C-alpha positions in Angstrom: 66.2 149.4 -34.7 65.3 148.7 -38.3 62.5 151.8 -38.2 63.7 154.5 -40.6 60.6 156.4 -42.1 58.2 153.8 -40.2 58.6 155.6 -37.2 56.6 158.8 -38.3 53.2 156.9 -39.3 53.8 154.8 -35.6 54.3 158.2 -34.0 50.7 159.5 -36.0 48.8 156.2 -34.4 50.6 156.8 -31.2 49.1 160.4 -30.7 45.9 158.9 -31.1 45.9 155.6 -29.1 43.9 155.8 -25.6 43.0 153.1 -23.3 43.4 149.3 -24.2 39.9 147.1 -23.6 40.6 145.3 -20.1 42.4 142.0 -20.7 41.9 138.8 -18.3 44.1 138.6 -15.1 46.5 136.0 -14.7 45.5 132.5 -14.8 46.5 129.7 -11.6 48.4 128.4 -14.5 50.6 131.1 -15.8 51.2 132.4 -11.8 52.4 128.8 -11.6 54.3 129.5 -14.6 55.8 132.9 -13.8 57.1 131.5 -10.2 58.6 128.8 -12.1 60.3 131.1 -14.2 61.4 133.3 -12.0 63.4 130.5 -9.7 65.6 129.8 -12.9 66.7 133.6 -13.6 70.0 134.9 -11.8 68.8 137.3 -10.1 71.7 137.5 -7.8 73.4 139.6 -10.2 72.9 143.0 -9.9 75.3 144.2 -12.1 73.3 145.9 -14.8 71.5 147.8 -12.0 74.5 149.2 -10.5 75.9 150.2 -14.3 72.3 151.7 -14.8 72.7 153.8 -11.7 76.2 155.3 -12.2 77.0 158.8 -12.7 73.0 159.6 -12.0 72.8 163.6 -12.1 69.2 164.5 -12.2 65.7 164.1 -14.4 63.3 166.9 -15.1 61.0 168.2 -12.6 58.4 168.1 -14.7 57.8 165.0 -16.1 55.3 165.9 -19.1 57.6 166.8 -22.4 54.7 168.8 -24.5 54.3 169.6 -28.2 53.5 172.8 -29.3 50.1 172.1 -29.5 50.2 171.5 -26.2 49.9 167.6 -26.4 52.1 165.2 -24.7 54.5 164.3 -26.3 56.5 162.0 -23.3 55.7 161.4 -20.1 58.6 160.3 -17.7 56.5 158.8 -15.0 54.2 156.5 -17.3 56.4 153.5 -16.0 56.5 154.8 -12.7 54.4 151.7 -11.7 57.2 149.2 -12.1 58.2 149.0 -8.4 58.6 146.2 -6.3 57.9 142.6 -7.4 56.8 141.6 -10.8 52.7 141.1 -10.7 51.7 137.9 -12.4 50.7 139.2 -15.9 54.3 140.0 -16.3 57.3 137.9 -16.8 59.6 138.2 -14.0 62.5 138.5 -16.6 60.7 141.4 -18.5 59.9 143.1 -15.5 63.1 143.7 -14.5 64.0 144.8 -18.0 61.4 147.2 -18.1 62.9 148.6 -14.3 66.1 149.0 -15.9 64.7 150.7 -19.3 62.5 152.8 -17.0 65.6 155.0 -15.2 65.3 158.5 -17.1 67.7 161.4 -16.6 70.9 162.9 -17.3 73.9 160.3 -16.5 77.6 161.3 -16.5 79.5 158.5 -18.2 83.0 160.1 -17.5 84.2 163.6 -17.3 83.5 164.4 -20.6 80.7 161.9 -21.8 77.2 162.0 -20.8 73.6 160.8 -21.6 70.0 161.7 -21.3 68.5 158.6 -21.2 64.6 157.7 -20.4 63.5 160.3 -23.0 62.6 158.5 -25.9 63.0 154.5 -26.6 66.8 155.6 -27.6 69.5 157.2 -25.9 71.6 161.0 -26.7 74.8 161.2 -25.9 76.6 164.6 -25.2 80.2 165.0 -25.8 82.1 167.9 -24.3 84.3 169.3 -27.1 87.1 172.4 -26.3 84.0 174.8 -27.1 81.0 172.9 -27.1 78.7 169.6 -27.2 78.8 166.8 -29.7 75.5 165.5 -29.7 75.8 161.7 -30.6 72.0 160.1 -32.0 69.5 163.1 -31.2 65.9 160.7 -30.2 63.4 160.5 -32.7 61.5 163.1 -31.9 62.4 167.0 -31.7 60.7 168.0 -28.7 62.2 164.8 -26.6 65.9 166.1 -27.9 65.2 169.8 -27.0 63.9 168.3 -23.6 67.0 166.5 -22.9 69.7 169.5 -24.1 67.5 171.6 -22.1 68.5 169.1 -18.9 71.8 169.0 -19.9 72.4 172.8 -20.1 70.2 173.3 -16.7 73.0 170.5 -14.7 76.3 171.4 -17.0 76.1 174.5 -18.1 75.2 176.0 -21.7 77.5 175.3 -24.5 76.4 175.5 -28.2 76.4 172.3 -30.2 79.1 172.0 -32.2 78.6 169.1 -34.0 75.8 166.0 -34.5 76.3 162.8 -35.0 74.0 159.6 -36.4 75.3 156.5 -35.8 73.0 154.7 -38.3 69.8 155.1 -40.5 66.7 154.7 -37.9 64.8 157.6 -37.2 65.3 157.1 -33.5 68.9 158.1 -34.1 68.6 161.3 -36.2 64.8 162.4 -36.0 65.2 164.8 -32.8 68.1 166.8 -34.6 66.3 170.2 -35.3 65.5 170.1 -31.2 69.3 170.5 -30.8 70.6 172.5 -33.8 69.2 175.1 -36.1 69.8 174.2 -39.9 70.9 177.9 -40.5 74.3 176.6 -38.3 74.6 174.0 -40.0 74.4 175.8 -43.6 76.5 178.4 -42.3 79.4 175.6 -41.7 79.0 176.5 -37.3 77.8 172.7 -37.0 78.8 169.6 -38.4 76.9 166.5 -39.5 78.3 163.3 -39.5 76.7 159.7 -40.5 77.7 156.5 -42.7 78.0 156.4 -46.0 74.7 155.9 -47.7 72.7 157.6 -44.8 70.3 159.4 -46.7 69.5 156.9 -49.3 69.0 153.8 -46.6 66.4 156.9 -44.6 64.9 157.5 -48.4 64.7 154.2 -48.8 63.6 152.0 -45.6 60.1 150.5 -45.4 58.5 153.5 -47.8 57.4 150.9 -50.5 55.7 148.8 -47.8 55.5 151.5 -45.1 51.4 151.3 -44.7 51.6 147.9 -43.9 54.9 148.2 -41.4 53.3 150.6 -39.7 49.8 148.5 -39.1 52.1 145.7 -38.0 54.0 148.0 -36.1 51.1 149.0 -33.5 51.1 145.2 -32.6 55.2 144.8 -32.5 55.5 148.2 -30.0 51.9 148.2 -28.3 50.8 151.3 -29.8 47.4 151.2 -28.5 48.2 149.8 -25.3 48.5 151.7 -22.0 51.9 151.5 -20.0 50.8 148.9 -17.2 50.8 145.5 -15.7 48.4 144.0 -17.9 49.4 146.4 -20.6 52.6 147.6 -22.6 56.0 146.6 -20.6 58.1 148.3 -22.8 59.9 147.5 -26.0 63.0 145.6 -24.6 65.5 148.4 -25.7 63.5 151.4 -24.6 60.2 152.2 -23.7 58.1 153.1 -26.4 57.9 155.5 -29.5 57.7 159.0 -28.8 54.6 161.6 -29.9 56.2 164.3 -31.4 58.1 165.3 -34.6 60.6 163.5 -36.4 63.1 166.0 -38.3 65.7 165.2 -40.5 68.5 167.7 -41.6 71.0 165.7 -44.0 74.5 164.9 -43.1 78.0 167.0 -44.0 80.7 164.5 -43.5 80.3 160.9 -44.4 82.4 158.0 -43.1 82.9 155.4 -45.5 85.8 153.3 -43.9 86.8 151.4 -40.7 89.3 153.6 -39.3 88.5 156.7 -40.5 89.4 159.6 -38.1 88.0 163.0 -37.1 88.6 165.7 -34.8 85.5 167.6 -34.0 85.7 170.7 -31.5 89.3 169.1 -30.3 87.6 165.5 -29.9 89.6 162.7 -31.6 87.2 160.1 -33.0 87.8 156.5 -34.9 85.3 155.0 -36.6 84.1 151.9 -37.6 81.8 151.2 -40.8 79.8 148.5 -40.5 77.1 148.5 -43.6 74.5 145.7 -43.7 74.4 144.9 -39.6 71.8 146.3 -37.6 71.5 148.8 -40.4 71.9 149.1 -43.7 74.1 152.3 -42.8 75.8 151.8 -39.3 79.0 153.0 -37.9 81.1 152.5 -34.1 82.8 155.2 -32.8 85.7 154.7 -30.6 87.4 157.7 -28.4 91.1 156.9 -27.9 91.9 159.7 -25.8 88.9 158.9 -23.2 89.0 155.3 -23.9 85.6 155.2 -24.9 83.7 153.0 -27.5 80.2 153.5 -28.5 79.0 150.6 -30.6 75.8 152.4 -31.9 73.3 149.8 -32.1 75.2 146.7 -33.0 75.6 145.7 -29.6 72.3 146.0 -26.7 71.1 145.1 -23.6 69.0 142.4 -25.2 69.3 139.9 -28.1 67.9 141.8 -31.1 66.1 141.1 -34.5 67.4 139.8 -37.1 64.2 140.2 -38.8 61.6 142.4 -37.2 57.7 141.2 -36.6 56.5 143.9 -38.0 58.1 143.1 -41.3 61.4 144.3 -43.0 64.4 143.0 -45.4 65.9 140.1 -43.2 69.5 141.3 -42.0 72.6 139.8 -42.1 73.8 137.9 -38.9 76.9 136.5 -40.1 77.8 140.0 -41.2 76.6 141.0 -37.9 78.7 138.8 -35.7 81.7 139.3 -38.0 81.4 143.2 -37.4 81.5 142.2 -33.7 84.5 140.2 -34.4 86.5 143.1 -35.7 85.1 145.4 -32.6 86.6 143.3 -30.5 90.0 143.4 -32.7 89.8 147.0 -32.6 88.7 148.2 -29.5 88.3 145.3 -27.1 91.7 145.9 -25.2 91.6 149.9 -25.6 88.1 150.3 -24.0 87.4 151.0 -21.1 84.0 151.9 -21.3 81.6 151.3 -23.7 77.9 153.1 -24.5 75.2 152.1 -27.0 72.2 153.8 -28.6 70.1 152.0 -26.3 70.3 150.8 -22.7 73.0 151.4 -20.2 76.8 151.6 -20.5 79.4 149.1 -19.5 82.5 149.9 -17.2 85.6 148.4 -16.8 88.2 146.9 -19.8 87.4 143.3 -18.5 83.4 143.7 -18.9 83.7 145.5 -22.1 85.7 142.4 -23.8 83.5 140.0 -22.3 80.1 141.6 -23.6 81.6 142.0 -26.9 82.3 138.6 -26.7 79.8 136.7 -25.5 77.4 139.1 -27.6 79.0 138.1 -30.8 78.8 134.5 -30.1 75.4 135.1 -29.4 74.7 135.9 -33.3 77.1 133.8 -34.4 75.7 130.7 -32.7 72.2 131.5 -34.1 73.9 132.1 -37.7 75.8 129.1 -37.7 73.3 126.8 -36.2 70.3 127.5 -37.9 72.5 126.9 -41.1 73.8 123.7 -40.1 69.9 122.3 -39.2 68.8 123.8 -42.7 71.7 121.6 -44.0 70.4 118.5 -41.9 66.9 119.2 -43.5 65.4 120.7 -40.6 62.7 123.2 -41.7 62.7 126.7 -40.2 60.0 126.4 -38.1 61.6 122.8 -36.6 64.8 124.6 -36.3 62.8 127.5 -34.1 61.3 124.9 -32.0 65.0 123.4 -30.8 67.0 126.4 -30.9 68.8 127.5 -27.9 71.9 129.2 -26.8 74.0 127.0 -24.8 73.9 128.0 -20.8 77.4 129.7 -21.1 75.7 132.4 -23.2 72.1 132.0 -22.2 73.2 133.0 -19.0 74.1 136.7 -19.8 71.1 138.9 -19.2 72.0 141.2 -22.7 71.7 137.6 -24.5 68.1 136.9 -23.5 65.1 137.6 -25.6 63.7 141.0 -24.2 63.3 142.1 -28.5 64.6 139.7 -30.7 64.2 136.0 -29.8 66.2 133.1 -30.8 63.1 131.0 -32.2 61.9 134.4 -35.1 65.5 134.7 -35.4 66.2 131.5 -36.6 63.3 131.6 -38.9 64.7 134.6 -40.5 68.4 133.1 -40.9 66.1 130.3 -42.7 64.5 133.3 -44.8 67.2 134.6 -45.6 69.1 131.6 -47.3 66.4 129.5 -48.3 62.8 131.7 -48.3 59.9 131.2 -46.7 59.4 128.3 -49.0 60.0 124.7 -46.8 60.2 122.4 -49.9 57.2 120.7 -49.2 54.7 120.1 -51.9 51.5 120.9 -49.5 53.1 124.2 -49.1 53.2 125.4 -53.0 49.4 126.7 -52.6 48.3 127.3 -49.2 44.6 128.4 -48.9 43.9 132.1 -47.8 43.8 131.9 -43.8 39.6 132.5 -44.0 39.5 129.7 -46.5 41.7 127.3 -44.5 39.8 128.0 -41.5 36.1 127.1 -42.2 37.7 123.8 -44.2 39.7 122.9 -40.9 36.6 124.1 -38.8 34.4 122.0 -40.8 37.1 118.8 -40.8 37.1 118.9 -37.0 33.2 118.7 -37.1 32.2 122.5 -36.7 33.0 125.2 -34.5 30.9 124.3 -31.4 33.5 121.1 -31.3 36.4 123.8 -32.0 35.9 125.7 -29.1 35.5 123.0 -26.8 38.9 121.2 -27.7 40.2 125.0 -27.1 38.6 125.2 -23.5 40.2 121.9 -23.0 43.6 123.0 -24.1 43.5 126.3 -22.1 42.5 124.6 -18.6 45.7 122.4 -19.3 47.5 125.7 -19.7 48.1 124.9 -23.5 47.3 128.5 -24.6 49.6 128.4 -27.9 47.2 125.3 -29.0 44.5 126.8 -28.1 45.2 129.8 -30.5 45.6 127.8 -33.0 42.9 125.6 -32.9 40.4 129.5 -31.9 42.4 131.1 -35.0 41.1 129.0 -37.5 37.1 129.5 -35.7 37.7 133.3 -35.9 38.7 133.1 -39.5 36.1 130.8 -40.5 33.4 133.1 -39.0 34.3 136.5 -37.5 31.2 136.9 -36.2 31.7 134.4 -33.6 31.9 136.2 -30.6 32.6 133.5 -28.5 35.3 132.1 -30.1 36.7 135.7 -30.4 36.5 136.0 -26.7 38.3 132.7 -26.0 41.4 133.5 -28.4 41.3 137.0 -26.9 41.8 135.1 -23.4 44.3 132.9 -24.7 46.6 135.6 -26.0 45.9 137.4 -22.3 47.9 134.6 -20.8 50.1 134.0 -23.7 51.5 137.6 -23.5 51.5 137.6 -19.4 53.8 134.8 -19.8 56.2 135.9 -22.2 60.0 137.1 -21.6 59.8 138.6 -25.0 58.4 142.6 -25.0 57.7 142.5 -29.0 55.6 139.5 -28.0 53.8 140.5 -25.3 52.7 143.6 -27.0 51.3 141.4 -30.0 49.3 139.2 -28.1 48.1 141.8 -26.3 47.0 144.0 -28.9 45.8 141.2 -31.0 43.6 140.3 -27.7 42.3 143.7 -28.1 41.4 144.1 -31.0 39.1 141.0 -30.8 37.7 142.3 -28.5 36.9 146.3 -29.1 37.6 145.8 -33.1 40.3 147.5 -34.9 40.0 151.2 -34.2 39.5 154.0 -37.3 43.0 155.7 -37.9 43.8 158.5 -39.6 45.6 157.9 -43.0 49.6 157.7 -41.8 51.5 160.9 -42.2 55.2 161.5 -42.8 57.1 164.5 -41.9 58.1 166.6 -45.2 61.6 166.6 -43.7 61.7 163.6 -44.4 60.2 163.0 -47.8 62.4 165.8 -48.9 65.3 163.1 -48.5 63.5 160.7 -51.3 65.2 161.1 -54.5 62.3 161.7 -57.2 62.6 158.3 -59.1 61.6 157.1 -55.8 58.4 159.2 -55.3 57.3 157.7 -58.4 58.4 153.9 -56.8 55.6 155.1 -54.2 53.0 156.1 -56.9 53.5 152.8 -58.6 52.4 150.0 -55.8 49.2 152.5 -55.2 48.2 152.0 -58.8 45.2 150.0 -59.1 44.8 147.7 -62.4 41.0 147.7 -62.1 41.0 151.2 -61.9 43.3 151.8 -64.9 41.9 148.9 -67.2 43.3 149.1 -70.4 44.3 152.5 -70.0 47.6 154.0 -72.5 48.7 157.7 -70.7 51.7 159.5 -70.6 52.4 162.2 -68.7 55.7 164.4 -68.0 56.3 165.9 -64.5 58.8 168.7 -64.9 60.5 170.2 -61.3 62.1 173.0 -62.5 63.3 173.6 -58.8 65.7 170.8 -59.2 66.0 170.6 -63.2 64.0 167.4 -63.3 62.0 165.8 -65.8 59.8 162.4 -65.9 57.7 161.0 -67.9 55.6 158.5 -66.4 53.8 156.2 -68.3 50.3 153.8 -67.2 49.8 150.9 -69.7 48.9 147.3 -69.2 48.1 148.3 -65.2 51.5 148.9 -64.8 52.9 152.7 -64.1 56.4 153.0 -65.3 58.7 156.5 -64.7 61.8 157.6 -66.1 64.2 160.6 -66.6 63.0 162.7 -69.8 65.5 165.3 -71.1 64.2 167.6 -73.6 66.3 167.1 -76.9 68.8 169.9 -78.5 65.8 171.6 -80.1 64.1 172.0 -76.5 61.4 169.2 -77.3 60.7 166.6 -74.9 59.1 163.1 -74.8 55.5 162.9 -76.6 53.2 163.0 -74.1 49.1 163.5 -73.1 49.8 166.7 -71.0 52.8 168.2 -69.0 52.9 169.4 -65.2 55.6 172.2 -64.5 55.5 172.3 -60.5 57.8 172.7 -57.9 58.9 169.3 -56.2 57.7 170.8 -52.6 54.6 171.4 -53.9 54.3 168.4 -55.2 55.0 166.6 -52.6 52.6 168.1 -50.4 49.8 167.3 -52.7 50.8 163.5 -53.2 51.4 163.1 -49.2 48.7 165.3 -47.6 46.3 165.1 -50.1 45.8 168.8 -50.6 44.5 169.6 -54.3 47.2 170.9 -56.8 44.2 172.6 -59.3 44.0 176.3 -57.5 47.4 176.8 -57.8 47.1 175.5 -61.1 43.9 178.3 -61.8 46.4 180.8 -60.4 49.3 179.7 -62.3 51.7 178.6 -59.9 51.5 175.3 -61.3 51.4 174.5 -65.0 49.3 172.1 -66.5 50.1 172.0 -70.2 48.0 169.4 -72.9 44.8 167.4 -71.8 44.0 169.0 -69.0 41.9 166.1 -67.9 44.5 163.5 -68.4 46.3 164.2 -64.6 42.7 163.7 -62.8 42.3 160.3 -64.6 45.5 159.7 -63.7 45.0 160.6 -59.9 42.0 158.3 -59.9 43.8 155.2 -60.5 45.5 155.1 -57.3 44.4 153.4 -54.1 44.2 155.3 -50.8 45.9 152.4 -48.0 43.8 152.2 -44.7 45.6 152.1 -41.5 43.3 149.8 -40.2 42.9 146.5 -42.1 42.3 143.7 -40.3 44.9 141.4 -38.5 43.2 138.9 -36.2 40.3 138.7 -38.3 40.2 139.0 -42.2 38.2 141.4 -44.4 34.4 140.6 -45.1 
């Protein structure tokens, strides 16, 4: 999952999420479509259920995992409704996937390898060493990781954690680290922390500049505001949802920078495959030669993954991903008896592992190659998305179905990676903003009443997508049109119920939710100081630069030097022409620095706390803890030029 620091903001939003506004029931057309779709599924193939149940040793007695403030971080019982046959409001294939993902507890993979699954959106793996545990991917939150370790201690006996491995740079694979180890033990050399080369850089870089927009869109992708239920959120396709706890980070002490690199941790030999630029910018797979167990991190999953996430991110390289899987097959395909991953359940048996890797690789390779082929035939991204389908030999595999990613969305991403958003049609060089286009479309179709009548007719025929297209124009033209919003919400309900993709379901139903009840007022997004500390100082000023409002700064020209004595760093920050530029500013040989209007000397942690929590520096300046020299009003002027980003900007409507 390409979440990175984004999960911090999402977790804050999840903490205050309440019950969603009620949606419609399934229409007669949706009921018929669900039955017809179910008839196409290979329901006799129950191998996944056997693998997901294998080795179960038990789970927590108390389903509630709580934070220090007493609030619930995770509820193991939240998905207990996933029993029996699927209701008409849930796609039957997605229901099956959700049933598998809802299994929680401690599972024995082998005599030395165990997993706790269902305690977070990801898995945490425990490998028994000579004297303690090697922990792989300690979940997203401190609280859930700690609960997982407590379960292991209870079922298997108390052992110290001797090493932690982060398979990649997404926060659901490192954020709970302080729940399993103490940083003092890491600094003392008692615990090793292993990660791929570039891990800290990618943790710091991913999603920072666009983090606010991504966090808002992630509310849609993960269904943060939807309660789990038959008319609400039905997992996230690779796990249930994002926990509501504390994201933490301890920097790695050992870096993996090439394929074939080996480590022996607490007596356990591990061979690594370095796979940058695949599912994450910094990622690696692990192989345990003495155990014949392969850990594919998140490069292989129980569903087709995303090449571009709906919440927004840089497009991944589907060719590099497929090539990485080809290398995995060559290196480990004939020597692995068991495969584990960072999400979902293991696969047992050498032939099963080899077939899985080959078919999963072929799905990504097919996606890439056929998108590029059709692109070179002159088709646009939307046209390719409407045509591309996996061949039956690959589509029959449950793990290639689109519960998280999808062929249509991913093909657009491949097109975007090569060609960008523009499809070369001159009419699309300068598209009108949605509200302006909506008004013109509604007028051209004869007014809002006619648009709504056409939409109703389409919905009655089960053409909910066309109804939604029509109604979206009506709502964009006039978001005060309550009837249009109600009709659009009803169309989104049915589209959400019918889709096999968990993220599409979440997006449709969240859109319906907000059309009915509006956007909820949310607190400003918060990022854990643990993760802020991972930013290099230049990136901190990059964050400031994208908040600078040129209408506020106008024609001002201001220069301030920021000095971080605890890091022996000096930066000259200059605002001119509505642009903020920061660059290192070392003192000259005579001890003088750059000419500036003011100089602020502050410990970097204090500066970060002020910058990201809004705590004023003035009291510390008055007490001398922070030193401000020169034009003392200059800092106040500069800080007044920055925007505070809203966490509740509209999506299914537009600003008035």
